[in-house]
Structures are given as structure tokens and as C-alpha cells.
Predicted model as a PDB file, atoms N, CA, C, CB and O in Angstrom, pLDDT in the B-factor column:
MODEL        1                                                                  
ATOM      1  N   MET A   1       0.785  -1.303   0.023  1.00 48.00           N  
ATOM      2  CA  MET A   1      -0.080  -0.211   0.146  1.00 48.00           C  
ATOM      3  C   MET A   1       1.123   0.749   0.140  1.00 48.00           C  
ATOM      4  CB  MET A   1      -1.148  -0.194   1.468  1.00 48.00           C  
ATOM      5  O   MET A   1       0.974   1.210  -0.992  1.00 48.00           O  
ATOM      6  N   GLY A   2       2.310   1.422   0.675  1.00 48.00           N  
ATOM      7  CA  GLY A   2       2.948   2.445   0.713  1.00 48.00           C  
ATOM      8  C   GLY A   2       3.123   2.651  -1.014  1.00 48.00           C  
ATOM      9  O   GLY A   2       3.299   3.754  -1.532  1.00 48.00           O  
ATOM     10  N   GLU A   3       3.058   1.696  -1.574  1.00 53.00           N  
ATOM     11  CA  GLU A   3       3.894   2.465  -2.891  1.00 53.00           C  
ATOM     12  C   GLU A   3       2.781   3.210  -3.933  1.00 53.00           C  
ATOM     13  CB  GLU A   3       4.866   1.137  -3.937  1.00 53.00           C  
ATOM     14  O   GLU A   3       2.891   3.990  -4.879  1.00 53.00           O  
ATOM     15  N   LYS A   4       1.979   2.739  -3.445  1.00 58.00           N  
ATOM     16  CA  LYS A   4       0.901   3.933  -4.477  1.00 58.00           C  
ATOM     17  C   LYS A   4       0.673   4.790  -3.857  1.00 58.00           C  
ATOM     18  CB  LYS A   4      -0.535   3.622  -5.019  1.00 58.00           C  
ATOM     19  O   LYS A   4       0.122   5.694  -4.485  1.00 58.00           O  
ATOM     20  N   SER A   5       0.838   4.976  -2.834  1.00 60.00           N  
ATOM     21  CA  SER A   5       0.475   6.309  -1.750  1.00 60.00           C  
ATOM     22  C   SER A   5       1.894   7.213  -2.443  1.00 60.00           C  
ATOM     23  CB  SER A   5       0.609   5.828   0.534  1.00 60.00           C  
ATOM     24  O   SER A   5       1.623   8.234  -3.076  1.00 60.00           O  
ATOM     25  N   SER A   6       3.431   6.790  -2.294  1.00 69.00           N  
ATOM     26  CA  SER A   6       4.646   6.976  -3.130  1.00 69.00           C  
ATOM     27  C   SER A   6       3.921   7.807  -4.070  1.00 69.00           C  
ATOM     28  CB  SER A   6       5.425   5.613  -3.763  1.00 69.00           C  
ATOM     29  O   SER A   6       3.767   9.016  -3.894  1.00 69.00           O  
ATOM     30  N   ASN A   7       3.391   7.046  -5.258  1.00 72.00           N  
ATOM     31  CA  ASN A   7       3.329   6.977  -6.569  1.00 72.00           C  
ATOM     32  C   ASN A   7       2.169   8.320  -6.719  1.00 72.00           C  
ATOM     33  CB  ASN A   7       2.889   5.332  -7.138  1.00 72.00           C  
ATOM     34  O   ASN A   7       2.109   9.065  -7.696  1.00 72.00           O  
ATOM     35  N   LYS A   8       1.310   8.398  -5.515  1.00 72.00           N  
ATOM     36  CA  LYS A   8       1.134   9.399  -6.189  1.00 72.00           C  
ATOM     37  C   LYS A   8       0.962  10.456  -5.767  1.00 72.00           C  
ATOM     38  CB  LYS A   8       0.465   9.284  -6.791  1.00 72.00           C  
ATOM     39  O   LYS A   8       0.037  11.235  -5.999  1.00 72.00           O  
ATOM     40  N   THR A   9       2.112  10.603  -4.911  1.00 75.00           N  
ATOM     41  CA  THR A   9       2.949  11.647  -5.071  1.00 75.00           C  
ATOM     42  C   THR A   9       3.722  12.108  -5.828  1.00 75.00           C  
ATOM     43  CB  THR A   9       3.424  11.695  -4.508  1.00 75.00           C  
ATOM     44  O   THR A   9       3.912  13.083  -6.554  1.00 75.00           O  
ATOM     45  N   GLN A  10       4.059  11.371  -5.570  1.00 76.00           N  
ATOM     46  CA  GLN A  10       5.127  11.732  -7.415  1.00 76.00           C  
ATOM     47  C   GLN A  10       4.822  12.001  -8.611  1.00 76.00           C  
ATOM     48  CB  GLN A  10       5.860  10.719  -8.049  1.00 76.00           C  
ATOM     49  O   GLN A  10       5.619  12.347  -9.484  1.00 76.00           O  
ATOM     50  N   LYS A  11       3.294  11.819  -8.762  1.00 75.00           N  
ATOM     51  CA  LYS A  11       2.885  12.178  -9.764  1.00 75.00           C  
ATOM     52  C   LYS A  11       2.306  13.599  -9.224  1.00 75.00           C  
ATOM     53  CB  LYS A  11       2.023  11.147 -10.409  1.00 75.00           C  
ATOM     54  O   LYS A  11       2.460  14.615  -9.901  1.00 75.00           O  
ATOM     55  N   LYS A  12       1.991  13.609  -8.639  1.00 74.00           N  
ATOM     56  CA  LYS A  12       1.898  15.000  -7.887  1.00 74.00           C  
ATOM     57  C   LYS A  12       2.534  15.825  -7.904  1.00 74.00           C  
ATOM     58  CB  LYS A  12       1.878  15.066  -6.891  1.00 74.00           C  
ATOM     59  O   LYS A  12       2.307  16.770  -8.659  1.00 74.00           O  
ATOM     60  N   ASP A  13       3.838  15.789  -6.877  1.00 80.00           N  
ATOM     61  CA  ASP A  13       4.535  17.093  -7.628  1.00 80.00           C  
ATOM     62  C   ASP A  13       5.323  16.946  -8.843  1.00 80.00           C  
ATOM     63  CB  ASP A  13       5.494  17.764  -6.739  1.00 80.00           C  
ATOM     64  O   ASP A  13       5.921  17.979  -9.142  1.00 80.00           O  
ATOM     65  N   SER A  14       5.526  15.797  -9.761  1.00 86.00           N  
ATOM     66  CA  SER A  14       5.132  16.627 -11.180  1.00 86.00           C  
ATOM     67  C   SER A  14       5.192  17.094 -11.845  1.00 86.00           C  
ATOM     68  CB  SER A  14       4.812  17.048 -11.490  1.00 86.00           C  
ATOM     69  O   SER A  14       6.058  17.388 -12.669  1.00 86.00           O  
ATOM     70  N   TRP A  15       3.632  17.431 -11.542  1.00 85.00           N  
ATOM     71  CA  TRP A  15       2.343  18.163 -12.206  1.00 85.00           C  
ATOM     72  C   TRP A  15       2.713  19.220 -11.684  1.00 85.00           C  
ATOM     73  CB  TRP A  15       0.779  17.759 -11.914  1.00 85.00           C  
ATOM     74  O   TRP A  15       2.638  20.247 -12.358  1.00 85.00           O  
ATOM     75  N   TYR A  16       3.288  19.280 -10.148  1.00 88.00           N  
ATOM     76  CA  TYR A  16       3.553  20.830  -9.733  1.00 88.00           C  
ATOM     77  C   TYR A  16       4.396  21.122 -10.394  1.00 88.00           C  
ATOM     78  CB  TYR A  16       3.916  21.247  -8.424  1.00 88.00           C  
ATOM     79  O   TYR A  16       4.193  22.182 -10.987  1.00 88.00           O  
ATOM     80  N   VAL A  17       5.624  20.495 -10.658  1.00 90.00           N  
ATOM     81  CA  VAL A  17       7.317  20.837 -11.446  1.00 90.00           C  
ATOM     82  C   VAL A  17       6.873  21.790 -13.075  1.00 90.00           C  
ATOM     83  CB  VAL A  17       8.405  18.707 -12.041  1.00 90.00           C  
ATOM     84  O   VAL A  17       7.154  22.828 -13.674  1.00 90.00           O  
ATOM     85  N   GLY A  18       5.709  20.133 -13.220  1.00 89.00           N  
ATOM     86  CA  GLY A  18       5.467  20.510 -14.914  1.00 89.00           C  
ATOM     87  C   GLY A  18       4.990  22.257 -14.936  1.00 89.00           C  
ATOM     88  O   GLY A  18       5.561  23.004 -15.731  1.00 89.00           O  
ATOM     89  N   LEU A  19       4.368  22.567 -14.394  1.00 89.00           N  
ATOM     90  CA  LEU A  19       2.733  23.175 -13.378  1.00 89.00           C  
ATOM     91  C   LEU A  19       4.324  24.858 -13.715  1.00 89.00           C  
ATOM     92  CB  LEU A  19       2.063  21.990 -10.451  1.00 89.00           C  
ATOM     93  O   LEU A  19       4.739  25.384 -14.748  1.00 89.00           O  
ATOM     94  N   LYS A  20       4.535  24.993 -12.775  1.00 91.00           N  
ATOM     95  CA  LYS A  20       6.058  26.084 -12.756  1.00 91.00           C  
ATOM     96  C   LYS A  20       6.624  26.255 -13.830  1.00 91.00           C  
ATOM     97  CB  LYS A  20       7.302  25.653 -11.956  1.00 91.00           C  
ATOM     98  O   LYS A  20       6.778  27.317 -14.433  1.00 91.00           O  
ATOM     99  N   ALA A  21       7.112  24.747 -14.247  1.00 91.00           N  
ATOM    100  CA  ALA A  21       7.701  25.485 -15.109  1.00 91.00           C  
ATOM    101  C   ALA A  21       7.673  25.816 -16.456  1.00 91.00           C  
ATOM    102  CB  ALA A  21       8.463  25.248 -14.997  1.00 91.00           C  
ATOM    103  O   ALA A  21       8.628  26.217 -17.121  1.00 91.00           O  
ATOM    104  N   GLU A  22       6.184  25.575 -16.942  1.00 91.00           N  
ATOM    105  CA  GLU A  22       4.717  26.355 -17.837  1.00 91.00           C  
ATOM    106  C   GLU A  22       4.995  27.759 -17.478  1.00 91.00           C  
ATOM    107  CB  GLU A  22       2.837  25.877 -17.212  1.00 91.00           C  
ATOM    108  O   GLU A  22       5.780  28.255 -18.286  1.00 91.00           O  
ATOM    109  N   PHE A  23       4.657  28.500 -16.628  1.00 92.00           N  
ATOM    110  CA  PHE A  23       4.351  29.569 -16.119  1.00 92.00           C  
ATOM    111  C   PHE A  23       5.650  29.505 -15.782  1.00 92.00           C  
ATOM    112  CB  PHE A  23       3.246  29.766 -15.215  1.00 92.00           C  
ATOM    113  O   PHE A  23       6.005  28.838 -14.810  1.00 92.00           O  
ATOM    114  N   LYS A  24       6.287  30.008 -16.339  1.00 92.00           N  
ATOM    115  CA  LYS A  24       7.847  29.943 -16.608  1.00 92.00           C  
ATOM    116  C   LYS A  24       8.349  30.627 -17.890  1.00 92.00           C  
ATOM    117  CB  LYS A  24       8.307  28.451 -16.709  1.00 92.00           C  
ATOM    118  O   LYS A  24       9.192  31.492 -18.128  1.00 92.00           O  
ATOM    119  N   LYS A  25       7.292  29.718 -18.792  1.00 94.00           N  
ATOM    120  CA  LYS A  25       7.845  30.099 -20.550  1.00 94.00           C  
ATOM    121  C   LYS A  25       6.895  31.393 -20.829  1.00 94.00           C  
ATOM    122  CB  LYS A  25       7.409  28.553 -22.025  1.00 94.00           C  
ATOM    123  O   LYS A  25       6.986  31.904 -21.945  1.00 94.00           O  
ATOM    124  N   ILE A  26       5.933  31.990 -19.824  1.00 93.00           N  
ATOM    125  CA  ILE A  26       4.899  32.129 -20.326  1.00 93.00           C  
ATOM    126  C   ILE A  26       5.505  34.232 -20.499  1.00 93.00           C  
ATOM    127  CB  ILE A  26       3.383  31.354 -19.200  1.00 93.00           C  
ATOM    128  O   ILE A  26       6.431  34.727 -19.858  1.00 93.00           O  
ATOM    129  N   ILE A  27       4.797  34.826 -21.313  1.00 92.00           N  
ATOM    130  CA  ILE A  27       5.738  35.565 -21.753  1.00 92.00           C  
ATOM    131  C   ILE A  27       4.669  37.208 -21.256  1.00 92.00           C  
ATOM    132  CB  ILE A  27       6.216  35.096 -23.635  1.00 92.00           C  
ATOM    133  O   ILE A  27       4.002  37.736 -22.145  1.00 92.00           O  
ATOM    134  N   TRP A  28       4.664  37.684 -20.124  1.00 90.00           N  
ATOM    135  CA  TRP A  28       3.914  39.024 -19.386  1.00 90.00           C  
ATOM    136  C   TRP A  28       4.105  40.513 -20.160  1.00 90.00           C  
ATOM    137  CB  TRP A  28       4.630  39.235 -17.748  1.00 90.00           C  
ATOM    138  O   TRP A  28       5.143  41.169 -20.243  1.00 90.00           O  
ATOM    139  N   PRO A  29       2.898  40.804 -20.649  1.00 92.00           N  
ATOM    140  CA  PRO A  29       3.214  41.852 -20.958  1.00 92.00           C  
ATOM    141  C   PRO A  29       3.292  43.595 -20.554  1.00 92.00           C  
ATOM    142  CB  PRO A  29       2.790  41.592 -21.626  1.00 92.00           C  
ATOM    143  O   PRO A  29       2.754  43.984 -19.518  1.00 92.00           O  
ATOM    144  N   ASP A  30       3.780  44.254 -21.181  1.00 96.00           N  
ATOM    145  CA  ASP A  30       4.398  45.058 -20.188  1.00 96.00           C  
ATOM    146  C   ASP A  30       3.026  45.871 -20.053  1.00 96.00           C  
ATOM    147  CB  ASP A  30       5.898  45.919 -20.632  1.00 96.00           C  
ATOM    148  O   ASP A  30       1.976  45.423 -20.515  1.00 96.00           O  
ATOM    149  N   LYS A  31       3.120  47.269 -19.294  1.00 96.00           N  
ATOM    150  CA  LYS A  31       2.322  48.265 -19.041  1.00 96.00           C  
ATOM    151  C   LYS A  31       1.119  48.384 -20.505  1.00 96.00           C  
ATOM    152  CB  LYS A  31       3.387  49.625 -18.750  1.00 96.00           C  
ATOM    153  O   LYS A  31      -0.008  48.149 -20.941  1.00 96.00           O  
ATOM    154  N   ASN A  32       2.855  49.107 -20.810  1.00 97.00           N  
ATOM    155  CA  ASN A  32       1.577  49.913 -22.578  1.00 97.00           C  
ATOM    156  C   ASN A  32       1.088  48.990 -23.264  1.00 97.00           C  
ATOM    157  CB  ASN A  32       2.388  50.878 -24.129  1.00 97.00           C  
ATOM    158  O   ASN A  32       0.146  49.423 -23.928  1.00 97.00           O  
ATOM    159  N   THR A  33       1.311  47.720 -23.454  1.00 96.00           N  
ATOM    160  CA  THR A  33       0.383  46.443 -24.198  1.00 96.00           C  
ATOM    161  C   THR A  33      -0.411  45.862 -23.485  1.00 96.00           C  
ATOM    162  CB  THR A  33       1.067  45.302 -24.729  1.00 96.00           C  
ATOM    163  O   THR A  33      -1.339  45.109 -23.780  1.00 96.00           O  
ATOM    164  N   LEU A  34       0.026  46.282 -22.347  1.00 96.00           N  
ATOM    165  CA  LEU A  34      -1.788  45.573 -21.452  1.00 96.00           C  
ATOM    166  C   LEU A  34      -2.781  46.728 -21.222  1.00 96.00           C  
ATOM    167  CB  LEU A  34      -1.584  44.819 -19.436  1.00 96.00           C  
ATOM    168  O   LEU A  34      -3.981  46.611 -21.470  1.00 96.00           O  
ATOM    169  N   ALA A  35      -2.319  47.652 -20.821  1.00 97.00           N  
ATOM    170  CA  ALA A  35      -3.533  49.100 -21.197  1.00 97.00           C  
ATOM    171  C   ALA A  35      -3.894  48.881 -22.741  1.00 97.00           C  
ATOM    172  CB  ALA A  35      -2.677  51.056 -21.035  1.00 97.00           C  
ATOM    173  O   ALA A  35      -5.091  48.719 -22.980  1.00 97.00           O  
ATOM    174  N   LYS A  36      -3.088  48.860 -23.713  1.00 98.00           N  
ATOM    175  CA  LYS A  36      -3.613  48.760 -25.361  1.00 98.00           C  
ATOM    176  C   LYS A  36      -4.509  48.538 -25.048  1.00 98.00           C  
ATOM    177  CB  LYS A  36      -3.195  47.867 -26.481  1.00 98.00           C  
ATOM    178  O   LYS A  36      -5.520  49.242 -25.060  1.00 98.00           O  
ATOM    179  N   GLN A  37      -4.314  47.131 -24.562  1.00 97.00           N  
ATOM    180  CA  GLN A  37      -5.332  45.868 -25.329  1.00 97.00           C  
ATOM    181  C   GLN A  37      -6.711  45.977 -24.462  1.00 97.00           C  
ATOM    182  CB  GLN A  37      -4.574  43.961 -25.154  1.00 97.00           C  
ATOM    183  O   GLN A  37      -7.785  45.475 -24.796  1.00 97.00           O  
ATOM    184  N   THR A  38      -6.444  46.788 -23.197  1.00 98.00           N  
ATOM    185  CA  THR A  38      -7.528  46.538 -22.524  1.00 98.00           C  
ATOM    186  C   THR A  38      -8.516  47.375 -22.804  1.00 98.00           C  
ATOM    187  CB  THR A  38      -7.322  46.509 -21.317  1.00 98.00           C  
ATOM    188  O   THR A  38      -9.673  46.958 -22.869  1.00 98.00           O  
ATOM    189  N   VAL A  39      -8.177  48.789 -23.029  1.00 98.00           N  
ATOM    190  CA  VAL A  39      -8.676  49.633 -24.376  1.00 98.00           C  
ATOM    191  C   VAL A  39      -9.291  49.074 -25.624  1.00 98.00           C  
ATOM    192  CB  VAL A  39      -7.572  50.296 -24.931  1.00 98.00           C  
ATOM    193  O   VAL A  39     -10.360  49.332 -26.175  1.00 98.00           O  
ATOM    194  N   ALA A  40      -8.247  48.168 -25.945  1.00 98.00           N  
ATOM    195  CA  ALA A  40      -9.376  47.560 -28.005  1.00 98.00           C  
ATOM    196  C   ALA A  40     -10.656  46.636 -26.690  1.00 98.00           C  
ATOM    197  CB  ALA A  40      -7.751  45.312 -30.041  1.00 98.00           C  
ATOM    198  O   ALA A  40     -11.857  46.902 -26.658  1.00 98.00           O  
ATOM    199  N   VAL A  41     -10.121  45.827 -25.970  1.00 98.00           N  
ATOM    200  CA  VAL A  41     -11.194  45.327 -25.749  1.00 98.00           C  
ATOM    201  C   VAL A  41     -12.590  45.391 -24.880  1.00 98.00           C  
ATOM    202  CB  VAL A  41     -10.788  44.646 -25.647  1.00 98.00           C  
ATOM    203  O   VAL A  41     -13.236  44.470 -24.379  1.00 98.00           O  
ATOM    204  N   VAL A  42     -12.875  47.119 -24.880  1.00 98.00           N  
ATOM    205  CA  VAL A  42     -13.642  46.979 -23.973  1.00 98.00           C  
ATOM    206  C   VAL A  42     -14.647  47.619 -24.848  1.00 98.00           C  
ATOM    207  CB  VAL A  42     -13.267  47.476 -22.616  1.00 98.00           C  
ATOM    208  O   VAL A  42     -15.840  47.322 -24.894  1.00 98.00           O  
ATOM    209  N   SER A  43     -13.579  49.224 -26.061  1.00 98.00           N  
ATOM    210  CA  SER A  43     -13.929  49.798 -26.725  1.00 98.00           C  
ATOM    211  C   SER A  43     -14.771  48.255 -28.162  1.00 98.00           C  
ATOM    212  CB  SER A  43     -12.594  50.926 -26.921  1.00 98.00           C  
ATOM    213  O   SER A  43     -15.215  48.595 -29.259  1.00 98.00           O  
ATOM    214  N   ALA A  44     -14.760  47.523 -27.922  1.00 98.00           N  
ATOM    215  CA  ALA A  44     -14.775  46.115 -28.920  1.00 98.00           C  
ATOM    216  C   ALA A  44     -16.275  45.402 -28.306  1.00 98.00           C  
ATOM    217  CB  ALA A  44     -13.055  44.823 -28.596  1.00 98.00           C  
ATOM    218  O   ALA A  44     -17.134  44.951 -29.064  1.00 98.00           O  
ATOM    219  N   SER A  45     -16.401  45.402 -26.722  1.00 98.00           N  
ATOM    220  CA  SER A  45     -17.584  44.572 -25.435  1.00 98.00           C  
ATOM    221  C   SER A  45     -18.437  46.228 -25.956  1.00 98.00           C  
ATOM    222  CB  SER A  45     -16.804  44.202 -22.868  1.00 98.00           C  
ATOM    223  O   SER A  45     -19.612  46.088 -26.296  1.00 98.00           O  
ATOM    224  N   VAL A  46     -17.762  47.946 -26.016  1.00 98.00           N  
ATOM    225  CA  VAL A  46     -19.225  48.220 -25.724  1.00 98.00           C  
ATOM    226  C   VAL A  46     -19.871  48.756 -27.076  1.00 98.00           C  
ATOM    227  CB  VAL A  46     -19.398  49.349 -24.473  1.00 98.00           C  
ATOM    228  O   VAL A  46     -20.992  49.228 -27.266  1.00 98.00           O  
ATOM    229  N   ILE A  47     -18.501  48.470 -28.219  1.00 98.00           N  
ATOM    230  CA  ILE A  47     -19.582  48.950 -29.643  1.00 98.00           C  
ATOM    231  C   ILE A  47     -20.365  47.833 -29.548  1.00 98.00           C  
ATOM    232  CB  ILE A  47     -18.871  49.116 -31.427  1.00 98.00           C  
ATOM    233  O   ILE A  47     -21.450  48.202 -29.098  1.00 98.00           O  
ATOM    234  N   LEU A  48     -20.366  46.733 -29.730  1.00 98.00           N  
ATOM    235  CA  LEU A  48     -20.555  45.367 -29.741  1.00 98.00           C  
ATOM    236  C   LEU A  48     -22.614  45.124 -28.943  1.00 98.00           C  
ATOM    237  CB  LEU A  48     -18.912  44.622 -28.565  1.00 98.00           C  
ATOM    238  O   LEU A  48     -23.749  44.793 -29.287  1.00 98.00           O  
ATOM    239  N   GLY A  49     -21.838  45.578 -27.799  1.00 98.00           N  
ATOM    240  CA  GLY A  49     -23.170  45.974 -27.319  1.00 98.00           C  
ATOM    241  C   GLY A  49     -24.706  46.997 -27.044  1.00 98.00           C  
ATOM    242  O   GLY A  49     -25.728  47.106 -26.367  1.00 98.00           O  
ATOM    243  N   LEU A  50     -23.718  47.712 -28.410  1.00 98.00           N  
ATOM    244  CA  LEU A  50     -25.397  48.787 -28.976  1.00 98.00           C  
ATOM    245  C   LEU A  50     -24.727  48.087 -30.280  1.00 98.00           C  
ATOM    246  CB  LEU A  50     -25.665  51.275 -28.858  1.00 98.00           C  
ATOM    247  O   LEU A  50     -23.959  48.982 -30.632  1.00 98.00           O  
ATOM    248  N   ILE A  51     -24.591  47.267 -31.000  1.00 98.00           N  
ATOM    249  CA  ILE A  51     -24.904  46.862 -32.274  1.00 98.00           C  
ATOM    250  C   ILE A  51     -26.124  46.198 -31.713  1.00 98.00           C  
ATOM    251  CB  ILE A  51     -23.797  45.984 -33.136  1.00 98.00           C  
ATOM    252  O   ILE A  51     -27.234  46.666 -31.964  1.00 98.00           O  
ATOM    253  N   ILE A  52     -25.946  44.898 -30.805  1.00 98.00           N  
ATOM    254  CA  ILE A  52     -26.855  44.391 -30.648  1.00 98.00           C  
ATOM    255  C   ILE A  52     -28.112  44.724 -29.726  1.00 98.00           C  
ATOM    256  CB  ILE A  52     -26.388  43.550 -30.511  1.00 98.00           C  
ATOM    257  O   ILE A  52     -28.898  43.826 -29.422  1.00 98.00           O  
ATOM    258  N   THR A  53     -28.292  46.106 -29.265  1.00 98.00           N  
ATOM    259  CA  THR A  53     -29.310  46.983 -28.492  1.00 98.00           C  
ATOM    260  C   THR A  53     -30.054  47.523 -29.716  1.00 98.00           C  
ATOM    261  CB  THR A  53     -28.617  48.250 -27.450  1.00 98.00           C  
ATOM    262  O   THR A  53     -31.282  47.563 -29.787  1.00 98.00           O  
ATOM    263  N   ILE A  54     -29.305  47.890 -30.569  1.00 98.00           N  
ATOM    264  CA  ILE A  54     -29.895  48.711 -32.442  1.00 98.00           C  
ATOM    265  C   ILE A  54     -30.851  47.429 -32.716  1.00 98.00           C  
ATOM    266  CB  ILE A  54     -28.184  48.921 -34.255  1.00 98.00           C  
ATOM    267  O   ILE A  54     -31.913  47.333 -32.100  1.00 98.00           O  
ATOM    268  N   VAL A  55     -30.372  46.261 -33.835  1.00 98.00           N  
ATOM    269  CA  VAL A  55     -30.968  45.272 -33.620  1.00 98.00           C  
ATOM    270  C   VAL A  55     -31.839  45.057 -32.768  1.00 98.00           C  
ATOM    271  CB  VAL A  55     -30.372  44.640 -33.533  1.00 98.00           C  
ATOM    272  O   VAL A  55     -32.880  45.017 -33.423  1.00 98.00           O  
ATOM    273  N   ASP A  56     -32.224  44.796 -31.114  1.00 98.00           N  
ATOM    274  CA  ASP A  56     -33.175  44.070 -30.900  1.00 98.00           C  
ATOM    275  C   ASP A  56     -34.112  45.444 -30.810  1.00 98.00           C  
ATOM    276  CB  ASP A  56     -33.000  42.983 -29.670  1.00 98.00           C  
ATOM    277  O   ASP A  56     -35.242  45.282 -31.271  1.00 98.00           O  
ATOM    278  N   VAL A  57     -33.834  46.695 -30.317  1.00 97.00           N  
ATOM    279  CA  VAL A  57     -35.107  47.241 -30.173  1.00 97.00           C  
ATOM    280  C   VAL A  57     -35.459  47.594 -31.599  1.00 97.00           C  
ATOM    281  CB  VAL A  57     -35.156  48.447 -29.170  1.00 97.00           C  
ATOM    282  O   VAL A  57     -36.615  48.008 -31.505  1.00 97.00           O  
ATOM    283  N   ILE A  58     -35.040  47.670 -33.079  1.00 97.00           N  
ATOM    284  CA  ILE A  58     -35.384  47.572 -34.491  1.00 97.00           C  
ATOM    285  C   ILE A  58     -36.082  46.459 -34.821  1.00 97.00           C  
ATOM    286  CB  ILE A  58     -34.306  47.609 -35.297  1.00 97.00           C  
ATOM    287  O   ILE A  58     -36.763  46.663 -35.826  1.00 97.00           O  
ATOM    288  N   ALA A  59     -36.268  44.546 -34.054  1.00 97.00           N  
ATOM    289  CA  ALA A  59     -37.189  43.860 -33.556  1.00 97.00           C  
ATOM    290  C   ALA A  59     -38.262  44.236 -33.071  1.00 97.00           C  
ATOM    291  CB  ALA A  59     -36.829  43.317 -32.905  1.00 97.00           C  
ATOM    292  O   ALA A  59     -39.294  44.360 -33.731  1.00 97.00           O  
ATOM    293  N   LYS A  60     -38.163  44.450 -31.942  1.00 96.00           N  
ATOM    294  CA  LYS A  60     -38.883  44.992 -31.372  1.00 96.00           C  
ATOM    295  C   LYS A  60     -40.054  46.224 -31.678  1.00 96.00           C  
ATOM    296  CB  LYS A  60     -38.153  45.152 -30.736  1.00 96.00           C  
ATOM    297  O   LYS A  60     -41.086  46.185 -31.008  1.00 96.00           O  
ATOM    298  N   TYR A  61     -39.971  46.737 -32.159  1.00 95.00           N  
ATOM    299  CA  TYR A  61     -40.586  47.500 -32.815  1.00 95.00           C  
ATOM    300  C   TYR A  61     -41.060  47.228 -34.007  1.00 95.00           C  
ATOM    301  CB  TYR A  61     -40.044  48.327 -32.851  1.00 95.00           C  
ATOM    302  O   TYR A  61     -41.713  48.122 -34.544  1.00 95.00           O  
ATOM    303  N   GLY A  62     -40.791  45.446 -35.018  1.00 94.00           N  
ATOM    304  CA  GLY A  62     -40.581  45.263 -36.248  1.00 94.00           C  
ATOM    305  C   GLY A  62     -41.695  44.289 -35.659  1.00 94.00           C  
ATOM    306  O   GLY A  62     -42.767  44.403 -36.255  1.00 94.00           O  
ATOM    307  N   ILE A  63     -41.687  43.431 -34.707  1.00 93.00           N  
ATOM    308  CA  ILE A  63     -42.241  42.627 -34.728  1.00 93.00           C  
ATOM    309  C   ILE A  63     -43.673  43.499 -33.667  1.00 93.00           C  
ATOM    310  CB  ILE A  63     -41.296  41.338 -34.363  1.00 93.00           C  
ATOM    311  O   ILE A  63     -44.797  43.011 -33.791  1.00 93.00           O  
ATOM    312  N   ASP A  64     -43.505  44.660 -32.760  1.00 91.00           N  
ATOM    313  CA  ASP A  64     -44.966  45.120 -32.261  1.00 91.00           C  
ATOM    314  C   ASP A  64     -45.838  45.653 -33.751  1.00 91.00           C  
ATOM    315  CB  ASP A  64     -44.770  46.616 -30.952  1.00 91.00           C  
ATOM    316  O   ASP A  64     -47.047  45.461 -33.879  1.00 91.00           O  
ATOM    317  N   LEU A  65     -45.382  46.020 -34.317  1.00 91.00           N  
ATOM    318  CA  LEU A  65     -45.519  46.841 -35.958  1.00 91.00           C  
ATOM    319  C   LEU A  65     -46.490  45.234 -36.752  1.00 91.00           C  
ATOM    320  CB  LEU A  65     -43.156  47.311 -37.053  1.00 91.00           C  
ATOM    321  O   LEU A  65     -47.478  45.224 -37.486  1.00 91.00           O  
ATOM    322  N   LEU A  66     -45.929  44.445 -36.371  1.00 90.00           N  
ATOM    323  CA  LEU A  66     -46.692  42.911 -37.425  1.00 90.00           C  
ATOM    324  C   LEU A  66     -47.864  42.613 -36.400  1.00 90.00           C  
ATOM    325  CB  LEU A  66     -45.393  41.025 -37.664  1.00 90.00           C  
ATOM    326  O   LEU A  66     -48.877  42.193 -36.959  1.00 90.00           O  
ATOM    327  N   VAL A  67     -47.962  42.753 -34.834  1.00 91.00           N  
ATOM    328  CA  VAL A  67     -48.653  42.000 -34.120  1.00 91.00           C  
ATOM    329  C   VAL A  67     -50.331  43.227 -34.019  1.00 91.00           C  
ATOM    330  CB  VAL A  67     -47.584  41.565 -32.538  1.00 91.00           C  
ATOM    331  O   VAL A  67     -51.487  43.348 -33.613  1.00 91.00           O  
ATOM    332  N   LYS A  68     -49.514  43.668 -34.548  1.00 83.00           N  
ATOM    333  CA  LYS A  68     -51.210  45.595 -33.811  1.00 83.00           C  
ATOM    334  C   LYS A  68     -51.747  45.129 -35.015  1.00 83.00           C  
ATOM    335  CB  LYS A  68     -50.730  48.363 -33.804  1.00 83.00           C  
ATOM    336  O   LYS A  68     -52.779  45.628 -35.465  1.00 83.00           O  
TER     337      LYS A  68                                                      
ENDMDL                                                                          
END                                                                             
């Protein structure tokens, strides 16, 4: 039974070592790049939200027109 427990511990340790190695490979963006990308994502989200709102209002108006 001791072997199974030891084997599990080795697998868990190996997983953490692999995870740590993968995190070291990450290239984190600098503040400038991060700010530009954040502005781009927020802008795209707002524009998409406005487009969806406009389409929704038009669809609602069209359905109300057909129902009446």
C-alpha cells in the first residue's frame, strides 16, 4: 500500500513541477501593451453592446408592428 501512496505523491509533485515550468515560459505583457489591449477589449465590447441594442430595438419595433 505504501507504494501506491508514494506513486501518487510523485505524480502530484511531477505535475506541480511541470506547471511551474510552464508558468516560467509565459511572457507577460508590459503595462503599455496591457493598457492598449484593455482599451481595445472594452471598446469592442461597448460597440458590440450598442449594435446588439440597436438590432434588439429594431426587432422589437418590427414585431410590435406585425402584431398590431
